[in-house]
C-alpha positions as CSV (number, residue, x, y, z in Angstrom):
1,E,102.0,97.1,98.3
2,F,105.4,99.1,98.4
3,T,106.3,101.1,101.4
4,D,109.9,101.9,100.7
5,L,109.6,104.9,98.1
6,G,113.1,106.3,98.5
7,H,114.8,103.5,96.1
8,R,114.2,102.3,92.7
9,I,112.1,99.0,92.7
10,D,113.9,96.1,90.5
11,C,111.1,95.5,87.6
12,L,107.9,96.7,86.2
13,D,107.0,93.9,83.9
14,L,104.3,94.9,81.5
15,K,105.5,92.4,78.6
16,G,102.7,91.3,76.3
17,E,100.1,93.8,78.0
18,K,98.2,96.0,75.4
19,L,98.7,99.6,76.5
20,D,95.8,101.6,75.6
21,Y,95.2,105.5,76.5
22,K,93.4,104.3,79.8
23,A,96.5,102.1,80.7
24,C,98.8,105.1,80.1
25,E,96.7,107.0,82.5
26,A,97.2,104.5,85.1
27,L,100.7,104.1,84.6
28,E,101.3,107.6,85.1
29,E,99.7,107.5,88.5
30,V,102.4,104.7,89.2
31,F,105.2,106.7,87.8
32,K,104.5,109.8,90.1
33,R,105.1,107.5,93.0
34,L,107.5,105.1,92.1
35,Q,110.9,104.8,90.1
36,F,112.1,101.5,88.8
37,K,115.3,99.8,87.6
38,V,113.8,97.9,84.7
39,V,110.7,99.1,82.9
40,D,109.6,96.3,80.4
41,L,107.4,97.5,77.6
42,E,108.0,94.5,75.2
43,Q,105.3,93.6,72.8
44,T,102.9,95.9,74.3
45,N,101.4,97.1,70.9
46,L,102.6,100.7,71.4
47,D,101.1,103.3,68.9
48,E,99.2,100.5,67.3
49,D,95.7,101.6,65.8
50,P,93.2,98.8,66.6
51,N,91.3,99.8,63.6
52,L,94.2,98.9,61.4
53,L,94.1,95.3,62.7
54,A,90.9,94.5,61.3
55,S,91.6,96.0,58.1
56,P,92.5,93.8,54.8
57,G,95.6,94.2,52.7
58,P,98.8,95.5,54.0
59,R,98.8,97.6,57.0
60,P,100.1,101.3,56.5
61,E,102.3,103.3,58.9
62,P,100.1,104.6,61.6
63,E,99.8,108.3,61.5
64,P,100.9,110.6,64.2
65,R,98.1,111.3,67.0
66,C,96.9,114.2,68.3
67,S,95.6,112.6,71.7
68,P,98.6,111.6,74.1
69,Q,98.5,108.1,73.4
70,G,100.8,105.2,73.2
71,A,104.6,105.2,73.1
72,S,104.9,108.9,72.8
73,A,102.8,109.4,75.9
74,L,104.8,106.9,77.9
75,F,108.1,108.1,76.9
76,D,107.2,111.7,77.9
77,M,106.1,110.3,81.2
78,I,109.4,108.1,81.8
79,E,111.3,111.3,80.8
80,Y,109.6,113.5,83.2
81,Y,109.7,111.4,86.1
82,E,112.9,109.5,85.5
83,S,111.0,106.1,85.7
84,A,113.8,103.6,84.5
85,T,117.6,103.1,84.3
86,H,116.7,100.0,81.7
87,L,114.0,100.3,79.4
88,N,112.8,97.6,77.1
89,I,110.7,98.7,73.9
90,S,111.7,95.7,72.0
91,F,108.8,94.1,69.5
92,N,106.6,97.2,69.0
93,K,106.5,97.3,65.2
94,H,104.3,100.5,65.0
95,I,106.0,102.9,67.1
96,G,106.1,105.5,64.3
97,T,107.7,108.9,63.8
98,R,106.1,110.7,66.7
99,G,107.0,107.7,69.1
100,W,110.4,107.8,68.1
101,Q,110.7,111.6,68.3
102,A,109.4,111.2,72.2
103,A,111.8,108.5,72.5
104,A,114.7,110.3,71.2
105,H,113.7,113.5,73.6
106,M,113.7,110.9,76.6
107,M,117.3,109.6,75.7
108,R,118.6,113.3,75.6
109,K,117.0,114.4,78.6
110,T,117.0,111.4,81.1
111,S,120.2,111.4,82.8
112,C,119.5,108.1,84.5
113,L,118.7,106.2,81.3
114,Q,121.4,103.8,80.7
115,Y,120.0,100.6,78.8
116,L,117.6,100.7,76.0
117,D,116.5,97.6,74.3
118,A,114.7,98.2,70.8
119,R,115.1,94.9,69.2
120,N,112.7,94.3,66.3
121,T,111.5,97.7,66.5
122,P,111.8,99.4,63.1
123,L,113.7,102.6,62.9
124,L,113.1,103.9,59.8
125,D,114.2,106.7,57.4
126,H,111.9,109.4,58.8
127,S,112.6,108.4,62.6
128,A,116.3,107.9,62.7
129,P,117.1,111.7,62.3
130,F,115.6,112.1,66.0
131,V,117.5,109.3,67.6
132,A,121.0,110.1,65.8
133,R,120.6,113.6,67.0
134,A,119.9,112.6,70.6
135,L,122.9,110.3,70.7
136,R,125.3,112.9,69.2
137,I,124.3,116.1,71.4
138,R,123.7,114.4,74.8
139,S,122.9,110.8,75.9
140,S,123.6,108.8,79.0
141,L,123.1,105.5,77.4
142,A,125.9,102.8,77.8
143,V,123.8,100.2,76.2
144,L,121.8,100.0,72.8
145,H,120.3,97.0,71.4
146,L,118.9,97.7,67.6
147,E,118.9,94.3,66.4
148,N,116.5,93.6,63.3
149,A,115.6,97.7,63.3
150,S,115.6,98.1,59.5
151,L,119.0,100.0,60.0
152,S,121.0,99.3,56.5
153,G,121.4,102.6,54.4
154,R,120.7,105.9,55.6
155,P,119.6,105.2,59.1
156,L,122.9,103.5,59.9
157,M,124.8,106.2,58.3
158,L,122.9,108.7,60.9
159,L,123.7,106.6,63.6
160,A,127.4,106.0,63.1
161,T,127.9,109.7,62.2
162,A,126.2,110.7,65.6
163,L,128.2,107.9,67.5
164,K,131.5,109.1,66.3
165,M,130.9,112.2,69.0
166,N,129.4,109.7,71.6
167,M,131.7,109.2,74.5
168,N,129.3,107.4,76.7
169,L,128.0,104.4,74.7
170,R,129.9,101.2,75.7
171,E,127.6,98.6,73.8
172,L,126.0,98.6,70.4
173,Y,123.9,95.4,69.1
174,L,123.2,95.9,65.5
175,A,122.7,91.9,64.5
176,D,120.0,90.9,61.9
177,N,120.0,94.4,60.2
178,K,121.2,93.0,56.6
179,L,124.1,95.4,56.8
180,N,125.8,95.3,53.4
181,G,129.5,95.3,52.7
182,L,129.9,98.6,51.0
183,Q,128.0,101.6,52.3
184,D,127.0,99.9,55.8
185,S,130.5,98.2,56.3
186,A,132.4,101.9,55.4
187,Q,130.3,103.6,57.8
188,L,130.9,101.3,60.9
189,G,134.8,101.6,59.7
190,N,134.6,105.2,60.1
191,L,132.9,105.1,63.1
192,L,135.9,102.6,64.9
193,K,138.2,105.1,63.4
194,F,136.8,108.1,65.7
195,N,135.1,106.5,68.8
196,C,137.6,105.1,71.1
197,S,134.9,104.4,73.8
198,L,132.7,101.8,72.3
199,Q,133.7,98.4,73.7
200,I,131.4,95.8,72.2
201,L,130.2,95.9,68.7
202,D,127.8,93.0,67.6
203,L,127.1,92.6,64.1
204,R,126.2,88.9,63.7
205,N,123.9,87.8,61.2
206,N,124.3,90.3,58.6
207,H,126.0,90.6,55.1
208,V,129.4,92.2,56.0
209,L,131.3,89.8,53.4
210,D,135.0,90.2,53.2
211,S,134.7,93.6,51.4
212,G,132.9,94.8,54.7
213,L,135.6,93.2,56.9
214,A,138.3,95.3,55.0
215,Y,136.7,98.5,56.2
216,I,136.2,97.4,59.7
217,C,139.6,96.4,59.9
218,E,140.8,100.0,58.5
219,G,138.9,101.3,61.4
220,L,140.4,98.8,63.9
221,K,143.9,99.8,62.9
222,E,143.4,103.2,63.9
223,Q,142.4,102.4,67.4
224,R,144.8,102.5,70.2
225,K,142.3,102.0,72.9
226,G,138.7,101.1,72.3
227,L,136.9,97.9,71.0
228,A,137.3,95.1,73.2
229,T,134.5,92.6,71.5
230,L,133.9,92.1,68.1
231,V,130.9,89.6,66.9
232,L,131.1,88.7,63.2
233,W,129.2,85.5,63.5
234,N,127.5,84.6,60.2
235,N,128.4,87.2,58.0
236,Q,129.9,85.3,54.6
237,L,133.5,85.8,55.6
238,T,135.9,83.5,53.7
239,H,139.8,83.3,53.8
240,T,140.2,86.4,51.9
241,G,138.6,88.4,54.6
242,M,140.8,86.7,57.0
243,A,143.9,88.0,55.3
244,F,142.6,91.4,56.0
245,L,141.8,90.4,59.8
246,G,145.4,88.7,60.1
247,M,147.2,92.1,59.0
248,T,145.1,94.1,61.4
249,L,145.6,91.8,64.6
250,P,149.2,92.8,65.4
251,H,148.0,96.3,65.5
252,T,145.1,95.9,67.9
253,Q,145.7,96.8,71.4
254,S,142.4,96.3,73.2
255,L,140.5,93.8,71.3
256,E,139.9,90.8,73.8
257,T,137.0,88.6,72.3
258,L,136.6,88.0,68.4
259,N,133.8,85.7,67.5
260,L,134.2,84.5,63.9
261,G,131.7,81.5,64.3
262,H,129.5,80.5,61.4
263,N,131.5,81.8,58.4
264,P,132.9,79.6,55.8
265,I,136.6,80.4,56.8
266,G,138.1,76.9,55.9
267,N,141.4,76.0,56.6
268,E,143.2,78.5,54.5
269,G,141.6,81.1,56.5
270,V,143.0,79.9,59.7
271,R,146.3,79.9,58.1
272,N,145.8,83.5,57.2
273,L,144.7,84.3,60.4
274,K,147.6,82.3,62.4
275,N,150.5,84.6,62.2
276,G,148.5,87.7,63.1
277,L,146.9,85.9,66.2
278,I,150.6,85.0,67.2
279,S,151.6,88.8,66.9
280,N,148.8,89.8,68.8
281,R,149.0,90.9,72.4
282,S,145.5,91.4,73.5
283,V,143.0,88.6,72.2
284,L,142.0,86.3,75.1
285,R,138.7,84.6,73.5
286,L,138.3,83.5,70.0
287,G,135.4,81.8,68.3
288,L,135.8,79.7,65.3
289,A,132.6,77.5,65.6
290,S,131.2,76.0,62.3
291,T,134.0,77.5,60.2
292,K,134.7,74.5,57.9
293,L,138.0,73.4,59.8
294,T,139.3,70.1,59.3
295,C,142.4,68.5,61.0
296,E,144.6,70.6,58.7
297,G,143.2,73.9,60.2
298,A,143.3,72.3,63.6
299,V,146.9,72.0,63.4
300,A,147.4,75.9,62.4
301,V,145.2,76.5,65.6
302,A,147.5,74.3,67.6
303,E,150.6,76.1,66.7
304,F,148.8,79.5,67.6
305,I,147.9,77.5,70.9
306,A,151.3,76.5,71.7
307,E,152.7,80.3,71.1
308,S,150.1,82.0,72.7
309,P,150.6,82.9,76.6
310,R,147.5,84.5,77.1
311,L,144.5,82.9,75.3
312,L,141.9,81.8,77.7
313,R,138.9,80.6,75.6
314,L,138.8,78.9,72.1
315,D,135.6,77.6,70.5
316,L,136.2,74.8,67.7
317,R,132.7,73.2,67.9
318,E,130.9,72.1,64.8
319,N,134.2,71.1,62.8
320,E,135.4,68.1,61.4
321,I,138.3,67.9,63.4
322,K,139.4,64.2,63.9
323,T,142.4,62.2,65.1
324,G,145.1,64.3,63.6
325,G,143.7,67.6,64.6
326,L,143.0,66.4,68.3
327,M,146.5,65.1,68.6
328,A,148.1,68.3,67.5
329,L,145.7,70.2,69.9
330,S,146.6,68.0,72.8
331,L,150.3,68.2,72.1
332,A,149.7,72.2,72.0
333,L,147.9,72.1,75.5
334,K,151.3,70.4,77.0
335,V,153.4,73.7,76.5
336,N,150.2,76.1,76.9
337,H,149.7,77.2,80.6
338,S,147.1,79.9,79.8
339,L,144.1,78.1,78.0
340,L,141.2,77.4,80.3
341,R,138.4,76.3,77.9
342,L,138.6,74.6,74.6
343,D,135.3,73.6,73.1
344,L,134.9,70.7,71.1
345,D,132.3,68.3,70.0
346,R,131.8,66.0,72.6
347,E,131.3,62.8,70.4
348,P,134.2,61.5,68.4
349,K,134.1,61.8,64.4
350,K,133.7,58.9,62.2
351,E,136.9,57.5,60.9
352,A,137.7,54.7,58.4
353,V,139.9,53.0,61.2
354,K,137.5,52.0,63.9
355,S,140.2,52.0,66.6
356,F,140.8,55.6,66.0
357,I,137.5,56.5,67.7
358,E,138.9,55.3,70.9
359,T,142.0,57.4,70.3
360,Q,139.6,60.6,69.8
361,K,137.9,59.9,73.0
362,A,141.1,59.7,74.9
363,L,142.6,62.7,73.2
364,L,139.6,64.6,74.1
365,A,140.0,63.7,77.8
366,E,143.6,64.8,77.6
367,I,142.6,68.1,76.2
368,Q,140.0,68.7,79.2
369,N,142.5,67.7,81.6
370,G,145.2,70.0,80.2
371,C,142.5,73.2,80.5
372,K,141.7,71.9,84.2
373,R,145.5,71.8,84.9
374,N,145.9,75.4,83.3
375,F,142.6,76.3,85.5
376,V,144.4,75.0,88.8
377,L,147.7,76.9,87.8
378,A,145.9,80.2,87.2
379,R,144.1,80.0,90.5
380,E,147.3,79.2,92.5
381,R,149.0,82.3,90.6
382,E,146.0,84.5,91.5
383,E,146.3,83.6,95.2
384,K,150.0,83.9,95.3
385,E,149.5,87.4,93.7
386,Q,147.0,88.3,96.2
387,R,149.4,87.0,99.0
388,L,152.2,89.2,97.7
389,Q,149.9,92.2,97.6
390,L,148.8,91.8,101.0
391,S,152.4,91.4,102.3
392,A,153.5,94.4,100.4
393,S,150.6,96.7,101.4
394,M,151.3,95.9,105.2
395,P,155.2,96.8,105.6
396,E,157.0,96.1,108.7
397,I,157.2,99.5,110.6
398,T,159.4,100.0,113.6
399,V,159.7,103.4,115.7
400,T,163.3,104.0,117.3
401,E,163.8,106.4,120.1
402,P,165.0,109.7,119.4
403,P,168.9,110.0,119.2
404,S,170.3,111.7,122.4
405,H,172.3,114.7,121.9
406,E,175.9,113.2,123.4
407,E,175.8,110.6,120.7
408,P,177.8,111.4,117.6
409,A,175.4,111.2,114.4
410,D,178.1,109.0,112.6
411,Q,178.4,106.3,115.4
412,P,177.9,102.9,114.3
413,A,175.1,102.5,116.7
414,Q,173.3,105.2,115.4
415,A,173.7,103.7,112.1
416,R,172.1,100.6,113.2
417,E,169.0,102.7,114.9
418,N,168.8,104.1,111.6
419,G,168.6,101.0,109.5
420,A,171.6,101.9,107.6
421,P,172.8,99.2,105.1
422,G,175.1,96.7,106.3
423,P,177.9,94.3,104.3
424,G,174.9,92.6,102.7
425,P,173.4,93.3,99.3
426,G,171.8,96.9,99.3
427,P,168.2,97.8,98.5
428,D,169.1,98.3,94.9
429,S,170.9,95.1,94.3
430,D,169.8,92.0,92.3
431,S,169.3,89.9,95.6
432,D,166.7,87.2,95.4
433,S,165.5,88.1,99.1
434,D,161.8,88.3,98.7
435,S,160.5,86.9,102.0
436,E,160.3,89.0,105.4
437,G,162.0,86.0,107.2
438,E,165.0,86.6,104.9
439,D,164.9,90.5,105.4
440,R,165.0,89.8,109.0
441,E,167.9,87.6,108.7
442,E,169.7,90.4,106.9
443,D,168.9,93.0,109.6
444,G,170.6,90.8,112.1
445,E,173.8,90.4,110.2
446,R,173.8,94.1,109.8
447,A,173.4,94.5,113.5
448,Q,176.4,92.1,114.3
449,A,178.6,93.7,111.7
450,P,178.0,97.0,111.0
451,C,180.0,99.1,108.1
452,P,180.5,102.5,109.0
453,A,181.9,103.3,105.5
454,L,178.4,102.9,104.1
455,V,176.8,105.4,106.3
456,P,176.3,108.5,104.9
457,P,178.5,111.4,106.6
458,T,176.9,114.2,108.2
459,D,178.6,116.5,106.0
460,S,176.7,114.7,102.8
461,L,173.2,115.9,103.7
462,C,171.4,118.5,102.1
463,P,171.6,121.8,103.8
464,G,167.5,121.5,104.5
465,D,168.5,118.2,106.5
466,R,170.9,119.6,108.7
467,S,169.7,120.9,112.2
468,P,172.3,122.9,114.5
469,P,173.4,121.0,117.7
470,G,170.9,121.7,120.4
471,S,168.3,122.9,118.1
472,P,164.5,122.7,119.3
473,S,163.7,120.5,116.3
474,S,166.3,117.5,117.3
475,L,164.4,117.2,120.6
476,T,161.3,115.8,118.6
477,E,163.1,113.7,116.0
478,Q,161.8,110.7,115.3
479,R,163.1,108.0,113.2
480,I,160.9,105.1,111.3
481,S,162.4,102.1,109.8
482,V,160.4,100.5,107.0
483,S,161.0,96.7,105.8
484,S,159.0,95.7,103.0
485,P,159.5,92.1,101.0
486,G,161.3,93.3,97.7
487,R,161.6,96.7,98.5
488,G,164.6,96.9,100.8
489,H,164.8,99.2,103.8
490,K,164.1,103.1,104.1
491,V,164.3,105.1,106.8
492,F,162.2,108.2,107.5
493,V,163.0,111.1,110.0
């Protein structure tokens, strides 16, 4: 059906299909003729021996095959024909050593492959060295998903060591790998010390613990540029870990999104974070959903909101924040002009005094209105900046006639033509004149009352700027007066 073979087709979706030897042969005929942006091989039973499915008891790792079947054959084709920029091989639990070896060769040789999704595809000890070598030597991958890939231990050590030297990878997803708070976290902290290209590190649903967060914080302190998003959702972090993070945040210069949701941080943990957040100048989004906060913790968060000139989003859902905490948040939003979204539970919390339920509803509405006000203000600021940039990029330019030879160079008329400064404030003064209209008014004043004393005398020019009277260059001389808002006036000869 495809007639335009010169461009990549959006997607080849084979999700859930069983790809046997015959299917791979047919796919090669497709890959010879067509290239795709996305090739989806999710749950296609790659390298799975059908004889093993019927055998009772635990299923062993399939042996490497001599015939070109399954994953290795497909990866060889994708590498040879450069078939995809995004490849999804997730939920293939039996790729095996030979399959991963072919995948690593594809990652190293295919310059167009930018995105690899290998979720729920185990990368075990004997396969990890191939992938690590591919990532270290040469890889065009920008995004790598390895969630639930059994990485804890030696595979993660090999991966982290290789990525220290990788300057292309931007996003690394390592959720659900049972990463521990000792060796695994130490490897990740070491990775962050040396790699300044990685922008997203997702560690949700692991066992990093407070001890592991200390290693990660050591790595973050070393970064001057680098990680922009750190996800630590559900890693059993407590107030102790927040003390490490609070001391690290003033040093981070690139971290914009920090997600600490579903950790038992508590009120004390938020207090440990507060000063670090106030001193930090980069965090724009903060996730504190389901962190066992009460009104006391909400007050500490409100103090941070009131001090923050740049926070854009804050998530406080699934916490026991009642009337007192909501009141503090509402008051903080009256002085904060940056927060655009504050996520709170929609339903008010139960209170001993029934009238407080209505108070909670009113406070929730006030908080949402404060965010809406900030959104409108942000949009107005953005439009104003765009107008200023547009006016600055389109300066007022006038071309004057070449001066006559009879008129002396230091005459006031000549000075006026050249745009010489008048008695008003000069271009470098602290004048509040920012509009083109005011600039034009000043030009008029200068024309009426010129000040010859401010015109640079002819003998003050540099030797290179002088031309002898009657020289040929003076016949073609042209003067351009440039006026730009906020930048004063300049004359180009």
